[in-house]
C-alpha positions in Angstrom: 20.1 7.8 24.2 20.8 6.8 20.5 18.4 6.2 17.9 17.2 3.6 16.2 18.5 4.5 12.5 16.9 2.6 9.7 18.1 2.6 6.0 15.4 3.2 3.5 15.9 3.5 -0.7 13.8 6.1 -1.4 12.8 6.1 -5.0 13.0 9.9 -6.7 10.2 10.3 -9.2 8.9 12.4 -11.7 6.2 15.4 -11.8 5.2 16.4 -7.7 7.7 13.5 -6.3 11.1 16.1 -5.4 7.9 18.2 -3.7 6.8 14.2 -2.0 10.4 12.9 -1.1 10.7 17.4 0.7 7.7 16.4 3.1 8.9 12.9 3.3 12.3 14.0 4.9 10.2 16.7 7.1 8.1 13.8 8.3 10.4 11.9 9.3 12.9 14.2 10.9 9.5 14.6 13.7 10.1 11.1 14.6 12.0 9.0 17.2 13.6 7.4 14.8 16.4 8.2 12.2 15.3 7.6 8.9 18.3 7.8 6.6 17.0 7.3 2.8 19.1 6.8 0.0 18.1 8.3 -2.9 17.8 6.8 -6.4 17.0 9.1 -9.1 14.4 7.7 -10.8 13.1 10.8 -12.8 12.6 10.2 -16.8 15.5 11.8 -17.9 18.1 9.8 -15.6 16.1 6.4 -16.8 16.6 7.4 -20.9 20.5 8.6 -19.6 21.3 5.2 -17.7 18.9 2.3 -19.0 19.1 -1.3 -17.5 22.1 -0.2 -15.1 20.3 2.4 -13.2 17.7 -0.8 -12.5 19.7 -2.7 -11.4 21.9 -0.5 -9.0 18.2 0.3 -7.5 17.6 -3.4 -7.3 20.8 -4.3 -5.5 20.5 -1.4 -3.0 16.4 -2.2 -2.4 17.3 -5.8 -2.0 20.3 -4.4 0.8 18.2 -2.3 2.6 15.4 -4.6 3.5 12.8 -1.4 2.3 12.1 1.2 -0.1 9.8 4.0 -0.5 8.9 5.4 -4.2 7.7 8.6 -5.2 5.1 8.7 -9.1 7.1 8.3 -12.3 6.1 8.9 -15.9 5.3 5.6 -17.7 7.0 6.9 -21.1 9.2 4.2 -22.7 8.1 1.1 -19.8 6.6 1.4 -16.4 9.0 1.5 -13.7 6.4 -0.3 -11.3 6.8 -2.9 -13.9 10.1 -3.3 -14.3 10.9 -3.0 -10.3 8.0 -5.4 -9.2 9.9 -8.2 -11.9 13.5 -7.6 -11.0 12.6 -7.8 -7.5 10.6 -10.3 -7.8 7.5 -9.0 -5.4 4.1 -11.2 -5.7 2.2 -9.9 -3.7 0.8 -6.4 -3.6 -1.6 -4.9 -0.1 -3.8 -2.1 -1.0 -5.0 -0.5 2.1 -8.4 1.1 0.7 -10.5 3.2 3.3 -13.0 5.7 3.3 -10.7 9.3 3.8 -12.5 12.3 5.3 -12.6 15.3 2.4 -12.6 12.7 0.0 -15.9 13.5 -2.2 -17.5 10.0 -2.7 -20.9 9.2 -4.0 -20.8 6.6 -1.2 -22.1 7.1 2.3 -21.3 3.7 3.8 -17.6 3.6 5.9 -15.1 1.5 3.6 -12.3 0.0 5.9 -10.7 -2.6 3.4 -7.7 -4.6 3.0 -6.7 -5.8 -0.2 -4.3 -8.5 -1.3 -3.6 -9.2 -4.7 -1.4 -12.1 -5.8 0.5 -9.8 -8.3 1.4 -12.0 -10.9 0.4 -14.9 -12.9 -4.0 -15.0 -14.4 -4.1 -13.8 -18.0 -1.8 -10.1 -17.2 1.2 -13.0 -17.8 0.2 -13.8 -21.2 -0.4 -11.1 -24.3 -2.5 -14.2 -25.9 -2.0 -15.0 -29.1 -4.3 -14.9 -32.8 -5.9 -18.2 -33.8 -6.4 -17.8 -37.2 -8.2 -13.8 -38.1 -11.4 -14.3 -36.2 -9.7 -16.0 -32.5 -8.1 -15.5 -29.6 -6.7 -16.9 -27.0 -4.2 -16.1 -24.1 -3.2 -18.4 -21.1 -4.3 -18.1 -17.3 -1.3 -19.5 -14.7 -2.2 -19.6 -11.4 1.1 -21.0 -9.1 1.2 -22.6 -6.0 3.6 -20.6 -4.8 2.6 -16.8 -5.2 -0.9 -18.2 -3.5 0.5 -19.7 -0.4 3.0 -16.0 0.0 -0.4 -13.7 -0.2 -2.4 -16.6 1.4 0.1 -16.6 4.5 0.2 -12.7 4.2 -3.2 -12.2 4.3 -3.7 -14.5 7.5 -0.5 -12.9 9.2 -2.4 -9.6 9.2 -5.8 -10.9 10.0 -3.7 -12.3 13.2 -2.0 -9.5 13.8 -5.5 -7.1 13.8 -8.5 -9.4 14.4 -10.1 -9.4 11.6 -12.1 -11.7 9.3 -10.5 -13.8 5.4 -12.2 -13.6 2.2 -10.7 -15.4 -0.4 -12.9 -14.4 -3.6 -12.8 -16.9 -7.0 -14.5 -17.6 -9.5 -13.7 -22.1 -8.3 -16.9 -23.4 -9.1 -16.6 -22.2 -13.2 -12.5 -22.1 -12.9 -11.7 -25.3 -11.4 -8.9 -26.0 -12.4 -7.4 -22.6 -11.8 -9.4 -21.0 -9.4 -10.0 -24.0 -7.2 -6.5 -24.4 -6.9 -6.2 -21.4 -5.4 -8.4 -21.7 -3.7 -7.4 -25.1 -2.5 -3.8 -23.9 -1.8 -5.2 -21.0 0.6 -7.5 -23.5 2.4 -4.5 -25.1 3.1 -2.8 -22.0 4.8 -6.0 -21.0 6.6 -6.2 -24.0 8.4 -2.7 -23.0 10.0 -4.4 -20.5 11.3 -7.8 -21.7 13.2 -7.9 -18.4 15.6 -8.7 -16.1 11.9 -12.3 -16.5 10.5 -12.1 -17.6 6.9 -14.6 -17.1 4.2 -15.3 -17.8 1.2 -17.4 -15.8 -1.9 -17.7 -16.2 -5.2 -15.9 -13.2 -6.9 -18.3 -11.8 -8.8 -20.9 -11.9 -6.1 -18.2 -10.0 -4.3 -18.3 -7.2 -5.4 -22.4 -6.8 -5.5 -22.1 -7.7 -1.6 -19.3 -5.3 -1.0 -21.5 -2.0 -2.0 -24.2 -3.3 0.0 -22.7 -4.8 3.1 -18.9 -3.2 3.2 -18.9 -3.8 7.3 -18.8 -7.9 6.5 -15.4 -7.9 4.6 -12.5 -6.8 6.1 -9.3 -8.8 4.1 -10.2 -10.5 0.7 -7.6 -12.9 -0.7 -7.9 -12.9 -4.6 -6.0 -14.0 -8.0 -4.0 -11.5 -9.8 -6.9 -9.7 -12.2 -9.8 -10.0 -9.8 -7.0 -8.2 -7.3 -7.5 -5.2 -9.8 -10.9 -5.2 -10.4 -11.2 -4.9 -6.9 -8.9 -1.7 -6.2 -10.5 0.1 -8.7 -14.1 -0.8 -7.4 -13.1 0.0 -4.1 -11.2 2.9 -4.7 -14.3 4.2 -6.6 -16.0 3.8 -3.6 -14.0 5.6 -1.4 -13.5 8.6 -3.7 -11.0 8.5 -5.5 -8.3 6.1 -7.5 -5.4 8.0 -6.6 -5.2 8.9 -3.0 -4.5 5.3 -1.4 -1.0 4.2 -1.3 -0.8 -0.1 -1.3 3.0 -2.2 -0.2 4.5 -4.3 -3.1 6.0 -7.6 -1.1 8.3 -10.0 -2.1 9.1 -13.2 -0.2 11.5 -15.5 1.0 11.5 -19.3 0.7 9.8 -19.1 3.4 7.2 -17.5 2.5 8.7 -14.5 5.8 9.0 -10.4 3.6 12.5 -10.0 1.9 11.7 -6.7 0.5 8.9 -4.5 0.7 8.5 -1.7 -1.3 5.8 1.6 -0.8 4.3 3.8 -3.1 1.4 6.1 -3.5 -1.2 5.4 -6.3 -1.7 8.7 -8.0 0.8 9.8 -10.8 3.1 12.4 -11.4 0.8 15.4 -11.2 3.2 17.2 -14.0 0.2 20.5 -14.0 1.1 21.5 -10.4 4.4 20.2 -10.0 6.6 22.9 -8.3 3.5 25.3 -7.4 3.7 24.0 -3.4 0.3 22.5 -4.4 0.4 18.5 -4.2 -1.0 16.3 -2.2 1.4 14.8 0.6 -1.6 12.6 2.0 -1.3 9.3 0.3 2.7 9.2 0.2 2.4 9.4 4.5 0.1 6.8 4.3 3.1 4.7 2.1 5.3 5.8 4.9 3.1 4.9 7.6 3.2 1.3 6.3 6.4 1.5 6.0 6.9 1.8 9.5 4.4 -1.1 9.9 7.0 -3.4 8.1 10.4 -2.5 10.2 8.8 -3.0 13.0 7.8 0.5 14.4 4.1 -0.5 14.5 2.8 2.5 17.1 4.9 4.9 14.6 3.5 4.5 11.8 -0.3 4.6 13.8 0.7 8.0 14.9 1.1 8.8 11.2 -1.6 7.8 9.7 -4.0 8.6 12.5 -2.8 12.6 12.1 -2.6 12.3 8.4 -6.9 11.0 8.8 -6.8 12.8 11.4 -6.6 16.3 10.4 -7.8 16.3 6.9 -11.2 15.0 9.2 -10.8 18.3 10.8 -10.6 20.4 7.7 -6.6 20.7 7.7 -6.3 20.1 3.3 -4.9 20.6 0.4 -6.5 23.1 -2.1 -8.2 19.6 -4.3 -9.6 18.3 -1.4 -10.7 21.6 -0.6 -8.9 23.1 2.0 -6.3 26.3 1.2 -3.2 24.6 2.9 0.2 24.2 0.6 2.7 20.9 0.6 4.1 22.9 3.3 2.2 23.5 5.9 -0.3 20.3 5.9 3.0 18.6 6.3 4.2 21.1 8.7 0.8 20.6 10.8 0.8 16.6 10.3 4.7 17.1 11.4 3.4 18.4 14.8 0.7 16.5 15.4 2.5 13.8 15.2 5.3 15.0 17.4 2.4 15.5 19.7 1.0 11.4 19.5 4.6 10.4 20.1 5.1 12.7 23.0 1.3 11.8 25.1 2.4 7.6 23.7 6.5 8.2 25.5 5.4 10.4 28.4 5.7 9.1 32.0 3.0 7.4 34.1 1.3 10.9 36.1 2.5 10.6 40.0 -1.3 9.2 42.3 -1.0 13.0 44.1 -1.8 14.4 40.2 -5.0 13.8 38.0 -7.0 10.6 36.6 -5.2 9.9 33.8 -7.0 10.2 30.8 -7.6 6.4 29.7 -7.7 6.9 25.6 -3.9 7.4 26.4 
């Protein structure tokens, strides 16, 4: 029986990017599907040598494969992330933030939060201008289309996962911009009557997430609010860089057109080439990619195998463990193989022992 084949654009990066690429290829080999990685070299030297042509080639390829996995890249003359978001019209960022075993944190509660952030507009699209010598102003932009796209994505996610959606803004003060955001979000919410929807003022939300994190599951926010909330949530989880995110572009029907998945951490040049890099974040990004292409059970297997091994103490040195990049990757790959085999094992005959109800 032939294995299904999926083509994935792989954006190669700097520092530990090469080791993370090797780890991803090894993990992909453990899956009962074939992942054909098509590489694009986004390392600093190649970006400087090829410039705009390189980005144009990357965008053309991503538009063909529909999904991409990006390794960390150094920000020098430009930010590759910002360039790709602009060229691909990636209007929404999905950032899951949850407690990861082995990551030290001052926060004692369990955190499990999906932040859906509109990646355009707000004040970030306008650097502002001076008014005379003593004043400055910037324009805050909120547009209906990206809000609608983000809202549909958030409510679809909630429908699939049986979660609650919370929209948060300062609609009582920013009546035009945040008021439009809430109006569009409510219009979308009306199309998902089975999904619980709550509304919070953004400043109050920050405090409530700390005091009662279990009350919040999917939070939909505007651009700068999502930036603030993501960093706060990652700080509560113990690290700004251990997680993964999805950057999403949509077609005219608000269906995901292209999706770029990446690890949130940097290039870590101090440990590059030393077999010390922690591939957890890129594994979690790969799990999200598997969800996107419809391989839900495989995405779950990769995510849960990674987190469960961390919980059992199988960790790289940055988390207090003794595993190398290669040995941690092997452990996760082997665990995924076992979990996939368990899921696909045929039912036991009646004469056999009762099956495990947890399988």
